[in-house]
N, C-alpha and C positions, 0 to 999 in steps of 0.2 A: 503493499499499500504506499501513496507518496508519501513520504513528511510534508509535512507543510514549517516551511523554512523562514529564516530573515530575509535571505533573498527571492523568495516570492514575492514577499511583499513588499518588499523595496523595487523591481523589476516591475508587478504589476501598478503599484503607489505611481512609479514615473512615468511612465506611459498612458494613463488613466489622466493622469494632469496635464500632458497634454492635447490628448484629444478633448478634455473638457475646456481648454484655452481655445482651441480653433472652432467649439462647437459656438461658446459664446462669440467669441469675435465674428462667428458666418451669421448665426443670430442677427444678434445686433444691429448687425450695418444691412442685412436685408429689410428689418423693420425700419430703420433710416429711409432706403430705398422706395420701399411702399409709400412711405409718409411722404415722400417727393410726387410722386406720382397722384397721390391722390393729392392734394393742394399746392398743383400747376401757378406760377404768379400768371401766365396767359393761357388762355384753353386752347387744345387740340384743335388744326382746322375743321376735319374730319376724324370719322372712327379709325380709317388707316393708319393718319400720322399720329393717333392715338397711340394705336400698339404699337409702332417705330418709336415715338418716345418710348413706350414701355421698356421696349429690347434695347434701347440703346443707354437707359439708367444703369439695365441689370449688366449689359456687356461691359461698365465702365467699373464698373465692380468687380465683376469675374479677371478682367484683366489685373486688378488692382489684387489681388487675391491669387493670379495665376505669380505677379512676379515674389509675392511670399512664397510662394510654395517652389520655386527654385534658388531665393537666395541662401539657401542652406546654414540656415539659422541655426547655432548648436542647440539649444532648448530644445528642437524637434527632432533633428537628425538624432541625435543620441536618445532620446525618449521613442523616439517613433520608428527610426531607420530611413537611409535613404531609399532604398526602393518601393516604400510603400508609399511616400512622399513622391516620388516618381510617377505612382501608379495614379495616386491623386490627381496630379500633375496634366497625364495622359488625358485623363478623365476632364478635368479642365479643358484642358484644350479642345477637345470634343466641343464641348458646352459654348467654346468660344468660337468655334469655328461657327458653330449654326447661327448665333447670336450676329455674329459680323456678316452673314451671309443674310438673315432674314431683317435685320435693322435697316438698310437702307434698303432692301426693299421693300416694305412698306411703307418706307418715307417715300420711295418715288411712285409707287402707287397712290398715296396720299394726294402729293403734288401732282402727278398725272393726270390725277380726276379734277382736283379744281382747274390746273389750265388746260384741262381739255385738248391733250394730245399723248400722244402712244405713251407707256412705258419706256421704250427705248428713247424715243426723240428728248422724251426729260434729262435722260442720263447726263448728255452738254450742254443741257439747259442749266441745273447745278452747278454742275462741276466748272461753270464759269465762276461759282464763288470759292475764292481759295481754301479756306478750313474745308467747306466739303469735299475739295480735290484733293487736298492733302486727307482725308478720312479713305476716300478712295484708294489711294493709294495704299494707305495702309493696309485694310481689306483684300486687296489682290494680293499683296507680299505674304499677308497671313496666311492664305488660302495655299500659296508655293511652301511656306513652312508644314502644313499640315498636309498637303498632298505629300510632303519627302518621308514625313512622320506615319504614314499608313506601313504596314506590316509588308506589306508584297513588294512596295519601293524600298524598304528600309533594309530589307535580306539583299537588295540590289547592289547596293553604294556602300562604300567604305566607311567605318566610322567617322575619320577625320573629315570629310566631305559633310558627312550628317552634320555633324557638328560645326562646323564652318557656314555653312546653310543655318544652322538656327542661331546665328551670331545677329541675323535681320530680324530677331524680337528684337533686340536692341531698338534699333530705327523704330519701329511698328510703336512701339510704347511712348515714342518722343509724338511720331506721326499723331499718333491717338489723343494724346495732352494735347498737345496744339487744336485740334479739330474740335475738342468738349470745351474747350475755355475759350472761343473763340464763335462756337456756333451751338453748343448745347443749352437751350433753354431753362432744362434744370440747372442747370450749373448757376447759372445769373437772377436765379428767382429770388434771393436776399442774400444776408449777407453770413445767416448761417449755412447756406446751402453751401455757399466759396469756403465758407471756415470747414465744414465737413471735408468738401472734396479738395482740397488744398491739404487737408490733417491725413488725408488715406492715401492719396499719393507722397507725400512726403513722408511716411510712415513707411510704405511699399519701398520707393525707392530709395530709401535711409536704409530700410533693411538688405537691399539687394545691394547697393555701393559697400555697406559693409562687410557684408558678406562673401562677397566675390570679386571684391577690389581693395578695401583698405587693409582685413584679415591677411587676406594672401602674403600681401606687399609687406605687409609689419614684422609676419613672421619669418618670411624669407630673408628677409635685410637681419633678423636676429640671429635668425642659424646656419646661415651659408650654408646648405647643402651641396656637397662635388659627390662626384663619384670616384670610388675609391678601390674597386675591385670590378671584374666583369666575367663571369666563370657560367661557361656553356656547362648545359646539364645534361643536353644530347642533341641532335643534329639541328634542331628548332626550339628549344628551349633555352634561356640564359638565364643567369641569376647577372643583379646587380645591385651591389653595395653601394650605399650614399654614406657620408661621414658629414657632419657639422659641429656647432656649435650649441653647448646645451642643449640637447636633443630630449633628454627628462621635461621640459616644459612643454614638448608638443601635448603632453597625456595621449600620447598614443598610444591603443589598445591592439591585442590581436584582433584578427578577425577584419580590421577594418582596412580601409583604402585609399589613397590620396588621386589627386589628376596631378599627371605627371607633366610635364617641360623640361628636356633636356635642350638646354641652350648652346643652338647651333648644330641640331642633331634634328629638333622639327621646326615649321615655323611657328610664333606664338601663337597664333589664332588656334593650332591641331596641339590640342589634351588628348590625353589617354588614363581610364581610369585602370590601376594595376593596384591589387591588394598587396597588405605585407604577407613575404613569407614565411617570414620569424617573427617571431614575439620581439615587439621593441625593449631593449635593453638600456636607452639614455644614452648611447655612446655608436648607435649605425641605425640605420634603416636597410632592409633588403626586399627584394621585387621580383620575383621570376617570372616570365613570361613568354607564351607563345606565339613565333615569327608569324602575325596573321596578318597585322594591318602594315602599313609602311612603316608608321614607327616600331613597332615591336617586332619588325622584323630586322630592322638595324642596329637592335641595341648591343649585340655583340661587336657592334663595329665601334662602340664607344669610347673616347679616348680616357685615359684615367684622369681625374682632375677636371670633370666636364662639370660646369657648373649646372646646378638641376632647380628650378623653380618649380614646387610641390605645391598645393591646393587640398586644406585637411588637416588631419584625420576626419574622413565621413565613414559614416554606417553604422546599427545599431547589434552588427554580427557578432556580438561580443559577450565573452563567460560575466557580462552585467545581466542578461537578458534570460538568466536561467532560471527556472522557478523549483524544479528538484532538485538531488544530490545524487541525481542518473545523468550519465549523458549519453547518446549517439550521435557520431561525425559522421558524414557521408559525404563523400568527394568523387567527381566523376571529371576524370581530365586535368584540365591546367586547374580548375575550380578544386584541387588540391591545396593551392596556397593558402590561402585564408586557413581552411581546416588542418592543417600542417602547423599555423601560427597557433592555434587555436590548444592545440594538441600541446604546443610547447607553456601554454600558459599555465602559471598557479595557483591562477584564479578561478581554474575550472578544475576544481577539484572532484574525488570522490569516484564512483565507477563506470570507466569509460569503455564504449565499443566504437570502433572503425570499420564502417566500410568503403572501401576504396575502389572505383568502377572505373575499368578500362580495357578495350577491344584486346589487347596482349598484355603480357606481362613486360615485355621491352619498353612499352608505353609510359608505363610508371614511374613518373617524375616524380622525383624525389622520394623514390620508397626507400633507400636505407635510411635516410634522417627518419624517416614515419618510423619506419621497424627499430629505430634505436630509440627513439622517443617511445614509443609505447613499451617495451621491456623496461624504460625507468619507470613510466608511469602505473606501467600493471596495467595499461589496458589490452581487451583484446582486438589483433587485428584482423581481418578479411580482404582478399582481395580477390575483386568479383571480374577474372578476365572471362572474355568470350566474346561470340557476334548472338548480341538478342535475338532470341527466336531458334536459334541452331539448337540443333539435337533434338531426343524423342525423351523424354518429355522436351518442350521448349526453353531455352533456359530465358526465364525471366527474371532479374536479381531485384526488380524493387517489385512485384505483383507482393498484394497483403500476405499470400502466403509464401513467399518467401523469406519476405522480413522476418515475418512473427517466427519464420523456423530459423533464423541468424539470433534475433534478438525477443525471445520469448516476453521480456518484461518491459518491451516498445513505449507501452501506453504508460510509463511510470517513469519516462524520459523526458528529458529537454531535443528536440532532434534540430542538429543542425545539420544543413543540406546547400551545396553549392557543388553547380556543375553545368554541361549546355542545358537549355531551355528545355528543352523534350525528356530529359532525366529528372530536372527539377521536379517538371511537372508529375508527372509520373509517380518520385517519389512522396508526393504530396496528397495526388488521389489518394493512394495505397493508406497515406496515413488519418483522410478523413474516414475512409473505409473502416480502419483498426480504431474508429474515435479516438486518436490521440487527441488530446483536448488543444485549443488552438492558440493558447499561448505558451504551449510547449513545440510549437513548430517555428522555427526559424529561416529563412532563404535567404540566398543573397545572389540575387538575377543580374545585378548591373542594368536595370531598366534607366540607365541614368536621364535624368532633366539636365538639361544644358539653356 
């Protein structure tokens, strides 16, 4: 039977506090927005423009909310985790996409009805007003960003290209604010509405600037990271060791990741998320990467002494999230890196089982280190090598039946899983089928917002 321990109370309380804070923020602002719509300074011209105004108010708020979700606020990241925040960012993005389409559509329909011209003839008519034209440009750019974020498209472009295109978000925000300030009637209703909107935008932009610009600049100026060693682990996997000043002040934890820029190796706008592959010790940091993208493929050619610009640490995939005194660590492929770091973490005590999934034993990166750590920690290690579906009966390592056979007390354990998306999804489905409590499920999938 699972023992309720202090870690359970602490992890549950910190996550709950972040969720409560988000809900209070969301509900309070929606109430204010609804009141603005109910008490406009000037009445709408007709029902269509009224609907457009309603959608526009919510569009402005959702855009501010989106900025907060990508601001990488430590309060939210350490309690909720970048993966969940990124999932919310994705769904908020879809909401934003439809609001951006529907808001101008209803406004154009309303004015075309008033002017007694066609919908398409109204577009150049309204575009003669500069604030409206800027809003139209922002909407078109947002459609481009949304299209690149579709799963079918995302699979066909490199991470570096996807990340670079997402920098358009900053231009969209600037154009959207200008459009709202000069065109939005709700913004100009009275002094209170102006104070509200300026306050909301100042808070959102301030959080974004602090989290994405100021904090990384201060940390990198303080720690002065540079490459100390580059060690090939296999034909296409390499570990990079970095040293710097006073690294203990980073407060990085095993299981977390950074966004890395290697100055001179990749352009400043290209950044890659790599997990720490060893528990941070205050003296050095290590990442281990597989040569998939342009940046990761060239890491083995990094000169010693290369300056490193790192953003982070990010993520709640840490021992701080555990709620039981037993742990199951599940790794697949290069997803072994944060799992290997967690296995080294002294703050993850108790009974530990490790499942390491690879196509063949030769593909098991860092296997020797994991075997040594398992021996030291008294952990039970299972190397699951083979092709899924092969053999009779078919090899299904992460089916509910296979998991319960390997780990009979899985329901009593915290489960940490990191690996390819298909594998992670299969594990999570099996955990739900086995009725492992959701608070004991911890997944790192790198659905990174940018």
